N, C-alpha and C positions, 0 to 999 in steps of 0.2 A: 413311316421314319425311318431312315438310312440307317448303319450304324456309323461309332464315331471315325472321324476322317485321319488322316494323319498325324498332323498337329495336336489331334487331343489326344491322342495315343502316345505321343511322346510327353505332352505334359502330362499323362496321369504317370508314365514311366519314372521319370525325375521325382517326381512328390514321393511317389512307394518308394525308391531307392533314398530317398532321404532319411526319408522315415524309420525305415527298416534300417540305414545305416547307423543313425543314432542308438537303434536296442542293440546293435551288434556291436555297437561301444561299450553300450552299459553294462550288458553281460558279460564282455570280453575284460573291460578294467575289475566287473566282480572277481569275476575266476582267478585274474592273476595278481591282483594287489590285496586281497582278502583272502581266498583260498589257495592261492599259490597253485592253481593249477597249470601246466605243459601248456605252452602260447600255443600249438598245434589243437589241444584238446579244448583249449577254452574257446578257441574259432570256432569250432563246431557247435559250440553253443547255443547259439544264436540262432545256429540255421535249424537246430533241431527244434527249437519252441518257434519263432516263425515262419522259417520254410515249411514246418507243419501246416501249420494253420494256413498258409497260402495255397498249399496243395490241398489239403483238405477241404477250402473253400471253390476252388475249381472243381473239382467231383461234386462238392456241393451243384454249382452251379450246372453238370450235366446232370444229376438227378431231377433238379428242375425241369426239361424237358424231355423226360422221361416218366412212363406210365407209375414209377415206382417211388416210393418212399425215401426221403434225402434227409429225414427228421434225424436221426444218430448221427450222420455225416455233418450237419449243421450244426447239433450243441457239443460234436467234437473239436469244431472249429472254434468256439466261443469258449471252451476249456484252456484249447492253445494261447487263445489271445489273454486269456485272464491269467494262466502262468507265467506267461512275459511281461505282462504290466505287473506282477506282483515282484518280479525281480529288477524289474528295471526302476521301481521305486524301492525298494528294499538297496540296492544301490545306492541310491541318492541320500536314503537314510542314513548309510553306515559312514557315509565319506561327509557327510554333514553340509548336503548340499542345500537342506531347508524345504520347505513346501513348493518352491519355484522351481528348485530341481527335481523334486518330485512329480510334479506337474509336467514337467519339460520330458524327462525321460518317460511316465509314465505314458502319456498320450499318444508317444510315438508307434507304439505296434496297433495301438486303437484307430487313428489316424490310416493306417496302412490298410487295416481290416474292414473299415468303412467305405476305404476308396473302392477296395478290391469286390467288395456287396454290392455296390452301385454299379459298377463296371460290369460286373457278372450277370446282374439282375438285368440289368439293360440289354444286354448279349442272348442273355439265354429267351429274354422274351421277345426279343425280335427272331426266333428263330422258332418261337410256340407260335407267332403267329404265321411264319413263313406257312408251319405244318397246318394252319386251320385251326389251332384248338384255343384261339382267342375271339370271343364273341365279337360282330361291329355292334357299334354305338347303334342304341335307339335312335329311332327319328325324333327330330326335336319339332314340335308344333309352334311353339312358343307361347307366351304371356296372352299377348291377346287374342290368339286364336282357340284357347284353353275358357277365355272367357264371352267371345261372341259365338264358340261353335264348343262346348261343351261334349257333347255325347258324340259327334264326328269325330273331335281329338282323343276321346277313350276308344272308340272301335279302332282309328290309328292304331293306337296301342297293341289293340288285342290282334287286331291284323299281320304284327309287326313281331309279336312273341308268337302267333301261330306259325308264320315263316320259319324263325328259329329252329321251333322242335319240327318243322317238316324238313329243314334242311336237316339236322340231327340225325333223323330216320333215314331218309336221303344215303347219307355217310355210312351208315349199317353197308354189311356186306350181305347178302342173301336175303333181303327183306323183301315183302311183295310189294310192289310198284301199287297197287290199289288198297294201300292202307287207307283205312276211313277216321281218323284219329277223332275229324270234326265234324262229320256227318251225323246230326243229332237230329238231324228230318229227313224224309226224302224228299227228292227233291221234284217238282213240277213241271210237266211240259205240257204247253200249250196248244189243243188240237182243237179250232174252229172253237165253240163257241163253250168248249168243254173241257177242262180244266184237271187230266187225268195223272196221279202221283205215277212216279215212274216204278215201277215193279208191279203195279195193279193193274194196268193195260197187258203186260203179259201173261199174267194171272188168267184173265176172263178170257184169253185168246185161247190161252191150252184148256180152261173148261171147255170153250166151245167146240174145241178140236175134239176132245175127247168124248162129249156129248154125240157130235157126227159119229166119230169111230163107234159106237156102240149101238145107233142107230143101224148100220150098214156091216153088219160084222162079216169074216171073211172067213172061208173053209182055212183047214190046218195047213192043206197043202200050198194054196194059193198065197198065204201068209208065208212059210218057208221058202217057198219060191223067190218070194219077191226079197225078202228079206236076204236071202245070198246074192242076188243080182245085186241088190244095193251095196250090200259090201264090197263085192267084187269091184264095183262100180267107184267108191270110195278110195277103195285103196290104187287102184293104176289112177284115180285124179291126183293121189297124195303123191302119188310116187313121180307123175307128170311133174307136178310142182317143183318138186325137191330137186328133178332134173333142172327142171329150167331155173331156178334159183341159183344152182351150182353154176349154169352157163353164165349167169347176167351177172354173179361175183368177179372180183378184179380178178387177175392171174397170181398177184403179189400176197393175196389174203391167204391165212392157213385154212382150208376145206374139212381138217380132221374134225368131226365130232367131240372129241374129247378134250381139244388144246383149250389150253387156256385161257382167262378174259386179259392177263397181262400179256402173253403170248400177242394177243388179237389187236391189243392195246398199242404196243410197240412198231407193228407190223401197219399199223394205220396212222401213225406220228411219221415214220419213217419214209411213209409214201403222202404226207401232205394232208391227211384226212384227221384233221384237229376237231370236228364239229362232234358234239358229243350224241345229237340226236342222228348223227348219219352211222357215225359208229356203233352205238345201239343199237340200229337198223342191222348192220354185217354182222355183229355179234348174234343176235338173234336167228338172222340167218344160217347162220355158220352150227349154231348150236341148235337149231329146229326146236326153239323153244323160248318161253320167257326169260329175259335176263334183266337182274335189279340196273337202273339205274345210277344208283349210286354206285355203286361198284364198277359198271364203265367210265365213270367219270372219274372217280379213285383210280382208274387203273390207267388213264390219259393222263392225268395229273402227273402220276409218278411217271411215264415214259416222257413226259414234256420236259418234267424235271432232270431225268438222266441224259437226256438229248445234249442240253443247255448245258449241262456238265461237261459232257465229253466235248462239245464245242468252244466250249472255254479254256477246256485243258488241249485243245489242240488237237483232241484223238480221234474226234467225229469224220469220218472221209464222205 
């Protein structure tokens, strides 16, 4: 849902201005006619209470989109509004306006506070949704589906909850991509007529290889020479692979091993690479190691947002 349009904001501003005008007149008249204060000082009384409540309400909205608690600010906002209501009701009581006057002047700051609360809460929720801190709605199977296929509908809800958890884990930085949150049982791999669980076949192969090695022992000299030759071959193969990987990389991609993932993401977005899998492959090649998918996904999102803001302000070339 988009933000308020211009007409809605103008209407909101007019109603708030009228409500604050009633509250300002009430406090101004109370200060000058009853207490005999100078007009300049009386004009600032309403600004002290109603203006303070409005400012605290805006600060409370900023706390809502942050990770900090804004309970104290919100409590102070209610205190300012309550003080303004008390003074307006006292003004109507002292001047003998009766119950109708008390309600009319007392409701003015309450109306302004409610309108501001609704407006700022809507805007802050849109900011939270844009930042990815608002959960998507669960899939709805419908009443007939629950009646006809209750087990399948229940499994659908379970899969949706698992998807939420995986998304939450992937949003964390430096998390292992191979997390087994839901791996209750090992998967089975069918090979011909026999079904062998994953991991068990590897164990059997290792055991057979170990038994074969025990039957044909090698001399220490042969073992040492073979180990050195294998290490040199592996090292040479790794250097050739790294060199070939660097040659295959685009010219615009930073090749420093300690370059930040955000710099890599910025370079990818600048050069039209917005696919997560492609950017992840490039990042792993530069880092020469595993990179969390959620981390590169967040870095790409930030780079896209920054580019969109620059394009919108005309500063992007």
